[in-house]
KELUM-724158 format. One record per atom (N, C-alpha, C, O, CB): residue number from 1; residue in one letter; atom name; x, y, z. Coordinates in pm, whole numbers, always signed. Glycine has a CB too. Layout:
REM KELUM-724158
ATOM     i   aa   at       c1       c2       c3
ATOM   NUM    a   CA        X        Y        Z
...
This chain:
REM KELUM-724158
ATOM     i   aa   at       c1       c2       c3
ATOM     1    m    N   +19376   +31962    +8826
ATOM     1    m   CA   +19283   +31937    +8889
ATOM     1    m    C   +19180   +32027    +8953
ATOM     1    m    O   +19206   +32134    +9008
ATOM     1    m   CB   +19327   +31877    +8953
ATOM     2    g    N   +19072   +31977    +8941
ATOM     2    g   CA   +18974   +32063    +9012
ATOM     2    g    C   +18943   +32187    +8917
ATOM     2    g    O   +18897   +32282    +8981
ATOM     2    g   CB   +19034   +32112    +9160
ATOM     3    r    N   +18956   +32211    +8791
ATOM     3    r   CA   +18933   +32274    +8698
ATOM     3    r    C   +18778   +32261    +8642
ATOM     3    r    O   +18733   +32155    +8599
ATOM     3    r   CB   +19033   +32241    +8616
ATOM     4    s    N   +18706   +32380    +8651
ATOM     4    s   CA   +18558   +32324    +8596
ATOM     4    s    C   +18586   +32331    +8447
ATOM     4    s    O   +18693   +32381    +8411
ATOM     4    s   CB   +18408   +32425    +8643
ATOM     5    v    N   +18485   +32278    +8339
ATOM     5    v   CA   +18482   +32235    +8224
ATOM     5    v    C   +18368   +32348    +8199
ATOM     5    v    O   +18276   +32385    +8271
ATOM     5    v   CB   +18459   +32074    +8202
ATOM     6    p    N   +18411   +32390    +8066
ATOM     6    p   CA   +18336   +32531    +8047
ATOM     6    p    C   +18181   +32414    +7956
ATOM     6    p    O   +18207   +32320    +7882
ATOM     6    p   CB   +18465   +32698    +7908
ATOM     7    p    N   +18045   +32458    +7990
ATOM     7    p   CA   +17977   +32399    +7910
ATOM     7    p    C   +17972   +32395    +7766
ATOM     7    p    O   +18029   +32489    +7711
ATOM     7    p   CB   +17894   +32423    +7942
ATOM     8    i    N   +17926   +32323    +7703
ATOM     8    i   CA   +17961   +32295    +7568
ATOM     8    i    C   +17795   +32317    +7508
ATOM     8    i    O   +17688   +32292    +7564
ATOM     8    i   CB   +18043   +32125    +7545
ATOM     9    g    N   +17823   +32368    +7386
ATOM     9    g   CA   +17708   +32419    +7322
ATOM     9    g    C   +17662   +32586    +7333
ATOM     9    g    O   +17761   +32655    +7356
ATOM     9    g   CB   +17604   +32332    +7379
ATOM    10    p    N   +17543   +32662    +7324
ATOM    10    p   CA   +17505   +32756    +7341
ATOM    10    p    C   +17456   +32778    +7484
ATOM    10    p    O   +17390   +32687    +7535
ATOM    10    p   CB   +17433   +32772    +7251
ATOM    11    p    N   +17484   +32900    +7560
ATOM    11    p   CA   +17401   +32913    +7671
ATOM    11    p    C   +17274   +32875    +7670
ATOM    11    p    O   +17207   +32874    +7567
ATOM    11    p   CB   +17398   +33025    +7707
ATOM    12    e    N   +17231   +32841    +7784
ATOM    12    e   CA   +17075   +32801    +7817
ATOM    12    e    C   +17011   +32988    +7806
ATOM    12    e    O   +17050   +33088    +7866
ATOM    12    e   CB   +17053   +32700    +8025
ATOM    13    r    N   +16905   +32970    +7706
ATOM    13    r   CA   +16821   +33099    +7671
ATOM    13    r    C   +16732   +33130    +7747
ATOM    13    r    O   +16697   +33247    +7760
ATOM    13    r   CB   +16758   +33101    +7557
ATOM    14    r    N   +16666   +33007    +7826
ATOM    14    r   CA   +16516   +33009    +7929
ATOM    14    r    C   +16586   +33055    +8034
ATOM    14    r    O   +16633   +32976    +8116
ATOM    14    r   CB   +16419   +32850    +7971
ATOM    15    r    N   +16603   +33200    +8046
ATOM    15    r   CA   +16617   +33213    +8216
ATOM    15    r    C   +16474   +33239    +8283
ATOM    15    r    O   +16448   +33215    +8401
ATOM    15    r   CB   +16723   +33353    +8263
ATOM    16    n    N   +16371   +33300    +8177
ATOM    16    n   CA   +16286   +33328    +8220
ATOM    16    n    C   +16139   +33260    +8185
ATOM    16    n    O   +16059   +33308    +8105
ATOM    16    n   CB   +16305   +33434    +8206
ATOM    17    q    N   +16117   +33121    +8274
ATOM    17    q   CA   +16027   +33036    +8221
ATOM    17    q    C   +15883   +33124    +8192
ATOM    17    q    O   +15801   +33080    +8112
ATOM    17    q   CB   +16011   +32911    +8323
ATOM    18    t    N   +15862   +33246    +8263
ATOM    18    t   CA   +15727   +33272    +8243
ATOM    18    t    C   +15738   +33323    +8103
ATOM    18    t    O   +15692   +33273    +8000
ATOM    18    t   CB   +15660   +33371    +8350
ATOM    19    l    N   +15787   +33401    +8113
ATOM    19    l   CA   +15837   +33494    +7944
ATOM    19    l    C   +15812   +33371    +7833
ATOM    19    l    O   +15737   +33390    +7737
ATOM    19    l   CB   +16061   +33557    +7930
ATOM    20    r    N   +15870   +33263    +7850
ATOM    20    r   CA   +15885   +33145    +7742
ATOM    20    r    C   +15778   +33105    +7753
ATOM    20    r    O   +15743   +33075    +7639
ATOM    20    r   CB   +15986   +33033    +7751
ATOM    21    e    N   +15675   +33077    +7840
ATOM    21    e   CA   +15530   +33034    +7821
ATOM    21    e    C   +15462   +33132    +7709
ATOM    21    e    O   +15422   +33115    +7594
ATOM    21    e   CB   +15445   +33044    +7970
ATOM    22    l    N   +15468   +33244    +7799
ATOM    22    l   CA   +15382   +33361    +7737
ATOM    22    l    C   +15389   +33349    +7567
ATOM    22    l    O   +15294   +33345    +7488
ATOM    22    l   CB   +15451   +33522    +7793
ATOM    23    l    N   +15521   +33343    +7540
ATOM    23    l   CA   +15556   +33372    +7379
ATOM    23    l    C   +15536   +33263    +7301
ATOM    23    l    O   +15511   +33260    +7180
ATOM    23    l   CB   +15702   +33412    +7350
ATOM    24    d    N   +15552   +33156    +7396
ATOM    24    d   CA   +15496   +33026    +7337
ATOM    24    d    C   +15362   +33004    +7297
ATOM    24    d    O   +15326   +32940    +7198
ATOM    24    d   CB   +15515   +32931    +7420
ATOM    25    e    N   +15276   +33072    +7396
ATOM    25    e   CA   +15125   +33076    +7377
ATOM    25    e    C   +15064   +33174    +7315
ATOM    25    e    O   +14944   +33181    +7290
ATOM    25    e   CB   +15063   +33073    +7484
ATOM    26    m    N   +15140   +33244    +7292
ATOM    26    m   CA   +15119   +33370    +7176
ATOM    26    m    C   +15129   +33316    +6995
ATOM    26    m    O   +15050   +33326    +6901
ATOM    26    m   CB   +15272   +33498    +7209
ATOM    27    i    N   +15286   +33248    +7010
ATOM    27    i   CA   +15278   +33175    +6895
ATOM    27    i    C   +15199   +33062    +6871
ATOM    27    i    O   +15175   +33032    +6754
ATOM    27    i   CB   +15380   +33144    +6871
ATOM    28    d    N   +15153   +32988    +6971
ATOM    28    d   CA   +15042   +32888    +6949
ATOM    28    d    C   +14873   +32949    +6914
ATOM    28    d    O   +14778   +32874    +6891
ATOM    28    d   CB   +15042   +32798    +7093
ATOM    29    l    N   +14870   +33038    +6916
ATOM    29    l   CA   +14785   +33145    +6910
ATOM    29    l    C   +14736   +33159    +6764
ATOM    29    l    O   +14642   +33120    +6694
ATOM    29    l   CB   +14854   +33269    +6963
ATOM    30    a    N   +14847   +33235    +6752
ATOM    30    a   CA   +14918   +33284    +6593
ATOM    30    a    C   +14887   +33178    +6479
ATOM    30    a    O   +14820   +33196    +6377
ATOM    30    a   CB   +15105   +33293    +6600
ATOM    31    r    N   +14949   +33071    +6519
ATOM    31    r   CA   +14922   +32951    +6421
ATOM    31    r    C   +14783   +32871    +6435
ATOM    31    r    O   +14765   +32773    +6363
ATOM    31    r   CB   +15036   +32845    +6443
ATOM    32    h    N   +14706   +32905    +6509
ATOM    32    h   CA   +14601   +32835    +6537
ATOM    32    h    C   +14492   +32934    +6419
ATOM    32    h    O   +14432   +32885    +6324
ATOM    32    h   CB   +14569   +32832    +6721
ATOM    33    l    N   +14492   +33053    +6453
ATOM    33    l   CA   +14455   +33172    +6360
ATOM    33    l    C   +14458   +33128    +6214
ATOM    33    l    O   +14378   +33074    +6138
ATOM    33    l   CB   +14556   +33296    +6378
ATOM    34    t    N   +14611   +33184    +6206
ATOM    34    t   CA   +14651   +33122    +6067
ATOM    34    t    C   +14584   +32999    +5972
ATOM    34    t    O   +14552   +33007    +5853
ATOM    34    t   CB   +14776   +33076    +6092
ATOM    35    n    N   +14573   +32884    +6061
ATOM    35    n   CA   +14506   +32774    +6030
ATOM    35    n    C   +14344   +32725    +6028
ATOM    35    n    O   +14293   +32621    +5985
ATOM    35    n   CB   +14563   +32710    +6098
ATOM    36    h    N   +14289   +32839    +6089
ATOM    36    h   CA   +14152   +32829    +6126
ATOM    36    h    C   +14054   +32938    +6124
ATOM    36    h    O   +13935   +32937    +6152
ATOM    36    h   CB   +14150   +32787    +6240
ATOM    37    v    N   +14157   +33061    +6072
ATOM    37    v   CA   +14079   +33202    +6066
ATOM    37    v    C   +13912   +33195    +5982
ATOM    37    v    O   +13820   +33271    +6014
ATOM    37    v   CB   +14195   +33319    +5966
ATOM    38    a    N   +13901   +33100    +5884
ATOM    38    a   CA   +13810   +33115    +5786
ATOM    38    a    C   +13673   +33031    +5896
ATOM    38    a    O   +13555   +33066    +5891
ATOM    38    a   CB   +13872   +33032    +5613
ATOM    39    e    N   +13716   +32940    +5969
ATOM    39    e   CA   +13606   +32875    +6056
ATOM    39    e    C   +13595   +32920    +6153
ATOM    39    e    O   +13561   +32829    +6229
ATOM    39    e   CB   +13609   +32757    +6085
ATOM    40    l    N   +13607   +33062    +6236
ATOM    40    l   CA   +13585   +33102    +6326
ATOM    40    l    C   +13491   +33216    +6346
ATOM    40    l    O   +13504   +33321    +6283
ATOM    40    l   CB   +13680   +33111    +6359
ATOM    41    s    N   +13391   +33194    +6438
ATOM    41    s   CA   +13277   +33291    +6444
ATOM    41    s    C   +13313   +33420    +6524
ATOM    41    s    O   +13380   +33421    +6627
ATOM    41    s   CB   +13152   +33223    +6510
ATOM    42    p    N   +13246   +33552    +6447
ATOM    42    p   CA   +13256   +33683    +6483
ATOM    42    p    C   +13349   +33671    +6641
ATOM    42    p    O   +13453   +33725    +6680
ATOM    42    p   CB   +13089   +33753    +6490
ATOM    43    s    N   +13249   +33569    +6706
ATOM    43    s   CA   +13278   +33594    +6875
ATOM    43    s    C   +13428   +33535    +6883
ATOM    43    s    O   +13516   +33606    +6933
ATOM    43    s   CB   +13155   +33495    +6997
ATOM    44    e    N   +13454   +33417    +6840
ATOM    44    e   CA   +13606   +33381    +6859
ATOM    44    e    C   +13690   +33444    +6809
ATOM    44    e    O   +13800   +33458    +6862
ATOM    44    e   CB   +13644   +33273    +6824
ATOM    45    l    N   +13654   +33501    +6680
ATOM    45    l   CA   +13784   +33573    +6637
ATOM    45    l    C   +13795   +33715    +6760
ATOM    45    l    O   +13906   +33754    +6792
ATOM    45    l   CB   +13765   +33633    +6444
ATOM    46    e    N   +13725   +33750    +6793
ATOM    46    e   CA   +13711   +33894    +6887
ATOM    46    e    C   +13793   +33835    +6991
ATOM    46    e    O   +13887   +33899    +7038
ATOM    46    e   CB   +13540   +33952    +6948
ATOM    47    y    N   +13758   +33694    +7036
ATOM    47    y   CA   +13792   +33649    +7181
ATOM    47    y    C   +13976   +33635    +7139
ATOM    47    y    O   +14051   +33686    +7221
ATOM    47    y   CB   +13690   +33468    +7241
ATOM    48    a    N   +14020   +33588    +7054
ATOM    48    a   CA   +14135   +33546    +6993
ATOM    48    a    C   +14237   +33687    +6980
ATOM    48    a    O   +14359   +33696    +6984
ATOM    48    a   CB   +14093   +33472    +6846
ATOM    49    h    N   +14126   +33797    +6960
ATOM    49    h   CA   +14203   +33953    +6943
ATOM    49    h    C   +14223   +33969    +7108
ATOM    49    h    O   +14331   +33965    +7167
ATOM    49    h   CB   +14086   +34110    +6856
ATOM    50    e    N   +14118   +33983    +7154
ATOM    50    e   CA   +14160   +34045    +7310
ATOM    50    e    C   +14280   +33927    +7377
ATOM    50    e    O   +14357   +33957    +7468
ATOM    50    e   CB   +13989   +34050    +7435
ATOM    51    r    N   +14277   +33827    +7326
ATOM    51    r   CA   +14389   +33689    +7414
ATOM    51    r    C   +14508   +33750    +7378
ATOM    51    r    O   +14596   +33764    +7462
ATOM    51    r   CB   +14390   +33493    +7347
ATOM    52    m    N   +14527   +33800    +7226
ATOM    52    m   CA   +14665   +33811    +7160
ATOM    52    m    C   +14706   +33949    +7224
ATOM    52    m    O   +14821   +33959    +7264
ATOM    52    m   CB   +14665   +33810    +6981
ATOM    53    e    N   +14614   +34062    +7237
ATOM    53    e   CA   +14651   +34204    +7315
ATOM    53    e    C   +14700   +34185    +7424
ATOM    53    e    O   +14807   +34238    +7454
ATOM    53    e   CB   +14545   +34296    +7345
ATOM    54    w    N   +14618   +34086    +7529
ATOM    54    w   CA   +14657   +34070    +7676
ATOM    54    w    C   +14818   +33984    +7673
ATOM    54    w    O   +14922   +33987    +7738
ATOM    54    w   CB   +14518   +33970    +7765
ATOM    55    l    N   +14778   +33928    +7587
ATOM    55    l   CA   +14933   +33811    +7577
ATOM    55    l    C   +15075   +33934    +7545
ATOM    55    l    O   +15181   +33930    +7608
ATOM    55    l   CB   +14916   +33657    +7380
ATOM    56    a    N   +15044   +34040    +7430
ATOM    56    a   CA   +15147   +34094    +7423
ATOM    56    a    C   +15162   +34201    +7523
ATOM    56    a    O   +15271   +34257    +7536
ATOM    56    a   CB   +15163   +34127    +7305
ATOM    57    g    N   +15015   +34247    +7628
ATOM    57    g   CA   +15082   +34328    +7755
ATOM    57    g    C   +15170   +34239    +7827
ATOM    57    g    O   +15282   +34279    +7860
ATOM    57    g   CB   +14972   +34385    +7866
ATOM    58    e    N   +15127   +34112    +7858
ATOM    58    e   CA   +15236   +34030    +7962
ATOM    58    e    C   +15345   +34012    +7932
ATOM    58    e    O   +15437   +34019    +8014
ATOM    58    e   CB   +15213   +33908    +7997
ATOM    59    i    N   +15365   +33977    +7774
ATOM    59    i   CA   +15530   +33961    +7735
ATOM    59    i    C   +15606   +34112    +7754
ATOM    59    i    O   +15725   +34117    +7785
ATOM    59    i   CB   +15550   +33905    +7551
ATOM    60    w    N   +15530   +34225    +7732
ATOM    60    w   CA   +15612   +34333    +7748
ATOM    60    w    C   +15632   +34350    +7897
ATOM    60    w    O   +15749   +34356    +7934
ATOM    60    w   CB   +15555   +34453    +7681
ATOM    61    e    N   +15534   +34359    +7993
ATOM    61    e   CA   +15597   +34371    +8099
ATOM    61    e    C   +15685   +34277    +8141
ATOM    61    e    O   +15763   +34330    +8220
ATOM    61    e   CB   +15523   +34389    +8178
ATOM    62    h    N   +15712   +34147    +8123
ATOM    62    h   CA   +15801   +34051    +8137
ATOM    62    h    C   +15949   +34090    +8109
ATOM    62    h    O   +16051   +34085    +8177
ATOM    62    h   CB   +15760   +33949    +8058
ATOM    63    a    N   +15916   +34136    +7967
ATOM    63    a   CA   +16014   +34190    +7879
ATOM    63    a    C   +16099   +34281    +7955
ATOM    63    a    O   +16220   +34263    +7962
ATOM    63    a   CB   +15953   +34259    +7762
ATOM    64    t    N   +16045   +34366    +8005
ATOM    64    t   CA   +16079   +34504    +8054
ATOM    64    t    C   +16053   +34531    +8223
ATOM    64    t    O   +16034   +34638    +8282
ATOM    64    t   CB   +15985   +34608    +7962
ATOM    65    r    N   +16058   +34418    +8266
ATOM    65    r   CA   +16039   +34443    +8413
ATOM    65    r    C   +16157   +34491    +8495
ATOM    65    r    O   +16138   +34560    +8595
ATOM    65    r   CB   +15994   +34323    +8473
ATOM    66    g    N   +16283   +34455    +8454
ATOM    66    g   CA   +16415   +34498    +8515
ATOM    66    g    C   +16450   +34651    +8460
ATOM    66    g    O   +16532   +34729    +8509
ATOM    66    g   CB   +16538   +34386    +8470
ATOM    67    a    N   +16372   +34669    +8356
ATOM    67    a   CA   +16427   +34829    +8288
ATOM    67    a    C   +16428   +34954    +8367
ATOM    67    a    O   +16502   +35049    +8339
ATOM    67    a   CB   +16334   +34879    +8167
ATOM    68    a    N   +16332   +34954    +8481
ATOM    68    a   CA   +16305   +35076    +8578
ATOM    68    a    C   +16409   +35056    +8652
ATOM    68    a    O   +16443   +35155    +8716
ATOM    68    a   CB   +16169   +35087    +8665
ATOM    69    e    N   +16469   +34971    +8666
ATOM    69    e   CA   +16589   +34943    +8781
ATOM    69    e    C   +16702   +34999    +8723
ATOM    69    e    O   +16784   +35036    +8807
ATOM    69    e   CB   +16625   +34781    +8821
ATOM    70    l    N   +16735   +35018    +8606
ATOM    70    l   CA   +16868   +35036    +8537
ATOM    70    l    C   +16907   +35191    +8542
ATOM    70    l    O   +17012   +35229    +8491
ATOM    70    l   CB   +16859   +34982    +8379
């Protein structure tokens, strides 16, 4: 009695909620671009490009945050 029951199913992958949100935003932006690129103005495309680069930088920072401590 008093034994713990192991969790059923795969372990929770979403330990870093901020990273998950950034990845979701990048995926949403990529999908939007894929579906609407022909309709976007050059300035909208430039903004999307800048946003994608910013997101990639933020994702890199969050994904490698603990690497310097290893």
